[in-house]
C-alpha atoms as an extended CHARMM CRD file, in Angstrom:
* protein
*
       166  EXT
         1         1  MET       CA            122.4220000000       75.1410000000       92.4530000000  PROA      1               0.0000000000
         2         2  ASN       CA            118.7870000000       75.4350000000       93.6680000000  PROA      2               0.0000000000
         3         3  ASP       CA            117.1210000000       72.3860000000       95.2070000000  PROA      3               0.0000000000
         4         4  LEU       CA            114.5290000000       71.3770000000       92.6030000000  PROA      4               0.0000000000
         5         5  ARG       CA            112.0410000000       69.7340000000       95.1510000000  PROA      5               0.0000000000
         6         6  PRO       CA            108.4670000000       70.8890000000       94.4230000000  PROA      6               0.0000000000
         7         7  VAL       CA            106.9740000000       73.3730000000       96.7290000000  PROA      7               0.0000000000
         8         8  SER       CA            103.4690000000       73.2090000000       98.1030000000  PROA      8               0.0000000000
         9         9  VAL       CA            101.1860000000       76.2550000000       98.2070000000  PROA      9               0.0000000000
        10        10  LEU       CA             98.7990000000       76.3030000000      101.1180000000  PROA      10              0.0000000000
        11        11  ARG       CA             96.2930000000       78.6780000000      102.6210000000  PROA      11              0.0000000000
        12        12  PRO       CA             97.0350000000       78.8050000000      106.4260000000  PROA      12              0.0000000000
        13        13  PRO       CA             93.9540000000       78.8310000000      108.6110000000  PROA      13              0.0000000000
        14        14  ALA       CA             92.6140000000       82.2530000000      109.7470000000  PROA      14              0.0000000000
        15        15  GLY       CA             94.4150000000       83.4380000000      112.8000000000  PROA      15              0.0000000000
        16        16  SER       CA             97.5360000000       81.2440000000      112.2310000000  PROA      16              0.0000000000
        17        17  LEU       CA             99.8000000000       83.4520000000      109.9630000000  PROA      17              0.0000000000
        18        18  HSD       CA            101.9560000000       84.4510000000      112.8930000000  PROA      18              0.0000000000
        19        19  SER       CA            102.9970000000       80.7810000000      113.3790000000  PROA      19              0.0000000000
        20        20  VAL       CA            103.8340000000       79.9190000000      109.7980000000  PROA      20              0.0000000000
        21        21  PRO       CA            107.6660000000       79.3120000000      109.9300000000  PROA      21              0.0000000000
        22        22  GLY       CA            109.4990000000       81.8480000000      107.7720000000  PROA      22              0.0000000000
        23        23  LEU       CA            106.4600000000       84.0980000000      106.7620000000  PROA      23              0.0000000000
        24        24  SER       CA            107.4840000000       87.0100000000      108.9130000000  PROA      24              0.0000000000
        25        25  ALA       CA            111.0460000000       86.8760000000      107.5820000000  PROA      25              0.0000000000
        26        26  LEU       CA            109.5800000000       86.8220000000      103.9690000000  PROA      26              0.0000000000
        27        27  LEU       CA            107.4750000000       89.8280000000      104.5090000000  PROA      27              0.0000000000
        28        28  THR       CA            110.3770000000       91.5870000000      106.1690000000  PROA      28              0.0000000000
        29        29  ASP       CA            112.6520000000       90.8100000000      103.3320000000  PROA      29              0.0000000000
        30        30  TYR       CA            110.0070000000       92.0220000000      100.8920000000  PROA      30              0.0000000000
        31        31  HSD       CA            109.7610000000       95.4280000000      102.5180000000  PROA      31              0.0000000000
        32        32  LEU       CA            113.4180000000       95.8920000000      103.1780000000  PROA      32              0.0000000000
        33        33  CYS       CA            114.2420000000       95.0790000000       99.6260000000  PROA      33              0.0000000000
        34        34  THR       CA            111.5510000000       97.4590000000       98.3350000000  PROA      34              0.0000000000
        35        35  GLU       CA            112.6790000000      100.3030000000      100.5000000000  PROA      35              0.0000000000
        36        36  ALA       CA            116.2100000000       99.8640000000       99.3240000000  PROA      36              0.0000000000
        37        37  GLU       CA            115.1540000000       99.7220000000       95.6450000000  PROA      37              0.0000000000
        38        38  LYS       CA            113.1970000000      102.9680000000       96.2270000000  PROA      38              0.0000000000
        39        39  GLY       CA            116.3240000000      104.6220000000       97.4990000000  PROA      39              0.0000000000
        40        40  VAL       CA            115.3360000000      104.7100000000      101.0890000000  PROA      40              0.0000000000
        41        41  PRO       CA            117.0760000000      101.8070000000      102.6180000000  PROA      41              0.0000000000
        42        42  VAL       CA            116.5370000000      100.9600000000      106.2820000000  PROA      42              0.0000000000
        43        43  PRO       CA            118.8760000000       98.6710000000      108.3380000000  PROA      43              0.0000000000
        44        44  ASP       CA            116.1150000000       96.3340000000      109.7080000000  PROA      44              0.0000000000
        45        45  ALA       CA            112.3870000000       95.9220000000      110.2960000000  PROA      45              0.0000000000
        46        46  ALA       CA            112.3670000000       98.6150000000      113.0360000000  PROA      46              0.0000000000
        47        47  GLY       CA            113.0560000000      101.3040000000      110.4260000000  PROA      47              0.0000000000
        48        48  LEU       CA            110.1430000000      100.3300000000      108.1810000000  PROA      48              0.0000000000
        49        49  PRO       CA            106.9760000000      102.4740000000      108.0680000000  PROA      49              0.0000000000
        50        50  GLU       CA            104.4750000000      101.2310000000      110.7690000000  PROA      50              0.0000000000
        51        51  ARG       CA            102.0710000000       99.8830000000      108.2190000000  PROA      51              0.0000000000
        52        52  TYR       CA            104.8000000000       97.5850000000      106.9990000000  PROA      52              0.0000000000
        53        53  ARG       CA            106.1160000000       96.6950000000      110.4350000000  PROA      53              0.0000000000
        54        54  LEU       CA            102.4810000000       95.5980000000      111.2840000000  PROA      54              0.0000000000
        55        55  GLU       CA            102.5300000000       93.1400000000      108.3780000000  PROA      55              0.0000000000
        56        56  THR       CA            105.8190000000       91.6460000000      109.5010000000  PROA      56              0.0000000000
        57        57  ARG       CA            104.6890000000       91.4420000000      113.2520000000  PROA      57              0.0000000000
        58        58  GLU       CA            100.9910000000       90.7190000000      113.0130000000  PROA      58              0.0000000000
        59        59  PRO       CA            100.2450000000       89.4190000000      109.5080000000  PROA      59              0.0000000000
        60        60  ASP       CA             96.7790000000       88.0910000000      110.7320000000  PROA      60              0.0000000000
        61        61  LEU       CA             95.7500000000       91.6010000000      111.5640000000  PROA      61              0.0000000000
        62        62  ALA       CA             97.3440000000       93.3230000000      108.6970000000  PROA      62              0.0000000000
        63        63  PHE       CA             95.8360000000       90.9710000000      106.1850000000  PROA      63              0.0000000000
        64        64  ALA       CA             92.5210000000       90.2680000000      107.9000000000  PROA      64              0.0000000000
        65        65  ASP       CA             90.4980000000       91.2750000000      104.8720000000  PROA      65              0.0000000000
        66        66  GLY       CA             92.6330000000       89.2410000000      102.4520000000  PROA      66              0.0000000000
        67        67  THR       CA             93.8880000000       85.7590000000      101.8530000000  PROA      67              0.0000000000
        68        68  VAL       CA             97.5020000000       84.8220000000      102.3530000000  PROA      68              0.0000000000
        69        69  LEU       CA             98.9270000000       81.9490000000      100.3020000000  PROA      69              0.0000000000
        70        70  VAL       CA            102.2570000000       80.4690000000      101.3010000000  PROA      70              0.0000000000
        71        71  ALA       CA            104.7220000000       78.3330000000       99.3420000000  PROA      71              0.0000000000
        72        72  GLN       CA            106.4680000000       75.9080000000      101.5810000000  PROA      72              0.0000000000
        73        73  ASP       CA            109.4720000000       73.7210000000      101.1850000000  PROA      73              0.0000000000
        74        74  GLY       CA            110.1350000000       71.2840000000      104.0040000000  PROA      74              0.0000000000
        75        75  GLY       CA            107.6380000000       73.1310000000      106.2940000000  PROA      75              0.0000000000
        76        76  THR       CA            109.3410000000       76.5160000000      105.8250000000  PROA      76              0.0000000000
        77        77  ALA       CA            107.8220000000       79.3620000000      103.9060000000  PROA      77              0.0000000000
        78        78  VAL       CA            109.7560000000       80.2450000000      100.6890000000  PROA      78              0.0000000000
        79        79  GLY       CA            107.2480000000       82.4470000000       99.0840000000  PROA      79              0.0000000000
        80        80  CYS       CA            103.9940000000       84.3400000000       99.7230000000  PROA      80              0.0000000000
        81        81  VAL       CA            101.3010000000       86.3980000000       98.1410000000  PROA      81              0.0000000000
        82        82  VAL       CA             98.2830000000       88.1620000000       99.3360000000  PROA      82              0.0000000000
        83        83  VAL       CA             94.8670000000       88.2780000000       97.5320000000  PROA      83              0.0000000000
        84        84  THR       CA             92.2680000000       90.7320000000       98.5340000000  PROA      84              0.0000000000
        85        85  ALA       CA             88.6150000000       89.8820000000       98.6610000000  PROA      85              0.0000000000
        86        86  PRO       CA             86.7370000000       91.0310000000       95.4540000000  PROA      86              0.0000000000
        87        87  VAL       CA             85.2010000000       94.3460000000       95.5340000000  PROA      87              0.0000000000
        88        88  ASP       CA             83.0350000000       95.3340000000       92.5750000000  PROA      88              0.0000000000
        89        89  GLY       CA             84.1280000000       92.1980000000       90.8310000000  PROA      89              0.0000000000
        90        90  GLY       CA             87.8590000000       92.7680000000       91.2110000000  PROA      90              0.0000000000
        91        91  ALA       CA             90.5110000000       91.3870000000       93.4280000000  PROA      91              0.0000000000
        92        92  GLU       CA             94.0780000000       92.5590000000       93.9710000000  PROA      92              0.0000000000
        93        93  ILE       CA             97.3020000000       90.5410000000       94.2990000000  PROA      93              0.0000000000
        94        94  LYS       CA             99.8600000000       92.0630000000       96.7470000000  PROA      94              0.0000000000
        95        95  ARG       CA            103.1970000000       91.1870000000       98.4090000000  PROA      95              0.0000000000
        96        96  LEU       CA            104.2340000000       88.5360000000       95.9290000000  PROA      96              0.0000000000
        97        97  TRP       CA            107.6410000000       87.4680000000       97.2110000000  PROA      97              0.0000000000
        98        98  THR       CA            109.9560000000       84.5430000000       96.7870000000  PROA      98              0.0000000000
        99        99  ASP       CA            113.0360000000       83.8510000000       98.9980000000  PROA      99              0.0000000000
       100       100  PRO       CA            115.9770000000       84.6870000000       96.7590000000  PROA      100             0.0000000000
       101       101  ALA       CA            117.4940000000       81.3420000000       97.5060000000  PROA      101             0.0000000000
       102       102  SER       CA            114.3260000000       79.6110000000       96.1440000000  PROA      102             0.0000000000
       103       103  ARG       CA            113.9810000000       81.5740000000       92.8980000000  PROA      103             0.0000000000
       104       104  GLY       CA            114.1400000000       79.7840000000       89.5470000000  PROA      104             0.0000000000
       105       105  ARG       CA            112.0770000000       76.8890000000       90.8790000000  PROA      105             0.0000000000
       106       106  GLY       CA            108.5470000000       78.1220000000       89.7520000000  PROA      106             0.0000000000
       107       107  VAL       CA            107.6020000000       79.3370000000       93.3090000000  PROA      107             0.0000000000
       108       108  ALA       CA            106.2040000000       82.7150000000       92.1110000000  PROA      108             0.0000000000
       109       109  SER       CA            104.3400000000       80.9730000000       89.2390000000  PROA      109             0.0000000000
       110       110  ALA       CA            102.7700000000       78.3940000000       91.6620000000  PROA      110             0.0000000000
       111       111  LEU       CA            101.6890000000       81.2330000000       93.9430000000  PROA      111             0.0000000000
       112       112  LEU       CA            100.2280000000       83.3200000000       91.2440000000  PROA      112             0.0000000000
       113       113  GLY       CA             98.3100000000       80.3460000000       89.8400000000  PROA      113             0.0000000000
       114       114  ALA       CA             96.9560000000       79.5540000000       93.2500000000  PROA      114             0.0000000000
       115       115  ALA       CA             96.1330000000       83.3170000000       93.7820000000  PROA      115             0.0000000000
       116       116  LEU       CA             94.2010000000       83.4500000000       90.3910000000  PROA      116             0.0000000000
       117       117  GLU       CA             92.3250000000       80.3260000000       91.1920000000  PROA      117             0.0000000000
       118       118  HSD       CA             91.3890000000       81.6800000000       94.6490000000  PROA      118             0.0000000000
       119       119  ALA       CA             90.2730000000       84.9610000000       93.2940000000  PROA      119             0.0000000000
       120       120  GLY       CA             87.9950000000       83.3150000000       90.6060000000  PROA      120             0.0000000000
       121       121  ARG       CA             86.5030000000       80.9690000000       93.2400000000  PROA      121             0.0000000000
       122       122  ALA       CA             85.8670000000       84.0760000000       95.4740000000  PROA      122             0.0000000000
       123       123  GLY       CA             83.8440000000       85.6480000000       92.6240000000  PROA      123             0.0000000000
       124       124  ALA       CA             86.4010000000       88.0610000000       91.1710000000  PROA      124             0.0000000000
       125       125  ARG       CA             86.0290000000       88.7290000000       87.4170000000  PROA      125             0.0000000000
       126       126  THR       CA             89.2950000000       90.6540000000       87.2680000000  PROA      126             0.0000000000
       127       127  VAL       CA             92.4960000000       90.5850000000       89.1950000000  PROA      127             0.0000000000
       128       128  ARG       CA             94.8880000000       93.5470000000       89.3650000000  PROA      128             0.0000000000
       129       129  LEU       CA             98.3230000000       94.2570000000       90.7870000000  PROA      129             0.0000000000
       130       130  SER       CA            100.9040000000       96.8670000000       90.8910000000  PROA      130             0.0000000000
       131       131  VAL       CA            104.6630000000       96.3420000000       90.4970000000  PROA      131             0.0000000000
       132       132  TRP       CA            107.7130000000       98.6000000000       90.6470000000  PROA      132             0.0000000000
       133       133  ARG       CA            108.9810000000       99.3020000000       87.0340000000  PROA      133             0.0000000000
       134       134  TRP       CA            112.4470000000       98.0000000000       87.9600000000  PROA      134             0.0000000000
       135       135  ARG       CA            111.2120000000       94.5220000000       88.9030000000  PROA      135             0.0000000000
       136       136  THR       CA            111.6740000000       93.4060000000       85.3040000000  PROA      136             0.0000000000
       137       137  GLY       CA            111.4750000000       89.7060000000       86.0560000000  PROA      137             0.0000000000
       138       138  ALA       CA            108.1450000000       90.1720000000       87.7260000000  PROA      138             0.0000000000
       139       139  LEU       CA            106.8380000000       92.2370000000       84.8620000000  PROA      139             0.0000000000
       140       140  ALA       CA            107.8420000000       89.4970000000       82.4810000000  PROA      140             0.0000000000
       141       141  LEU       CA            106.1200000000       86.8770000000       84.5940000000  PROA      141             0.0000000000
       142       142  TYR       CA            102.9310000000       88.8460000000       84.9400000000  PROA      142             0.0000000000
       143       143  GLY       CA            102.9050000000       89.4040000000       81.0930000000  PROA      143             0.0000000000
       144       144  ARG       CA            103.2980000000       85.6250000000       80.4790000000  PROA      144             0.0000000000
       145       145  LEU       CA            100.3120000000       85.0810000000       82.7660000000  PROA      145             0.0000000000
       146       146  GLY       CA             98.0810000000       87.3400000000       80.8320000000  PROA      146             0.0000000000
       147       147  PHE       CA             98.3410000000       90.6220000000       82.7440000000  PROA      147             0.0000000000
       148       148  THR       CA             98.4140000000       93.7810000000       80.7540000000  PROA      148             0.0000000000
       149       149  VAL       CA             99.3090000000       97.3550000000       81.6240000000  PROA      149             0.0000000000
       150       150  VAL       CA             96.3430000000       99.5450000000       82.5460000000  PROA      150             0.0000000000
       151       151  PRO       CA             96.0270000000      103.1760000000       83.5860000000  PROA      151             0.0000000000
       152       152  SER       CA             97.4580000000      103.7520000000       87.0250000000  PROA      152             0.0000000000
       153       153  TRP       CA             95.1450000000      103.6800000000       90.0130000000  PROA      153             0.0000000000
       154       154  ASP       CA             98.1310000000      104.6570000000       92.3200000000  PROA      154             0.0000000000
       155       155  GLU       CA             99.8590000000      108.0840000000       92.2530000000  PROA      155             0.0000000000
       156       156  ARG       CA            103.3200000000      106.7880000000       93.2020000000  PROA      156             0.0000000000
       157       157  ALA       CA            105.9150000000      107.2570000000       90.5910000000  PROA      157             0.0000000000
       158       158  ASP       CA            107.5300000000      104.1490000000       89.0540000000  PROA      158             0.0000000000
       159       159  LEU       CA            104.4580000000      101.8700000000       89.7350000000  PROA      159             0.0000000000
       160       160  VAL       CA            103.1520000000       99.8870000000       86.9460000000  PROA      160             0.0000000000
       161       161  CYS       CA             99.5640000000       98.8000000000       87.1980000000  PROA      161             0.0000000000
       162       162  MET       CA             98.3460000000       95.6120000000       85.4760000000  PROA      162             0.0000000000
       163       163  GLU       CA             95.1510000000       93.6900000000       85.2800000000  PROA      163             0.0000000000
       164       164  ARG       CA             93.7410000000       90.4860000000       83.7130000000  PROA      164             0.0000000000
       165       165  PRO       CA             90.5190000000       88.3930000000       83.7220000000  PROA      165             0.0000000000
       166       166  ALA       CA             90.1930000000       86.1280000000       86.7160000000  PROA      166             0.0000000000
């Protein structure tokens, strides 16, 4: 049974992402799971494409143009999300991930709520995201939060693009 303590969502100070306990592991798990779901599993982070290894090793550098929000439980990261700075009125949500042991506790909803609030404060009029079609739980969550499917801006097969007002 999951521990039902509430999680806190925070925005670590610039330059400190590398020191957030558990963040690197969350990002690594996200990418390893995604690669496996795409049918190209790799045994560990060393097998990931370089752009993804950079996110796991140096998140401050990889996400320098965005904002990383972290859900913590007892000082350890149990979820994360990246919000890009608005461009032409639109921000993008990326890398939403919740530790599997913490799922079912509202972590993803809390992260998305904080991400949408941040995007709105940053001046975004719309927020978009992309999600793999097989992530049905995520698709359902996004739909409940008002995201709708829009024409794809990404050429990768099986990617669903969604958008909503900020």
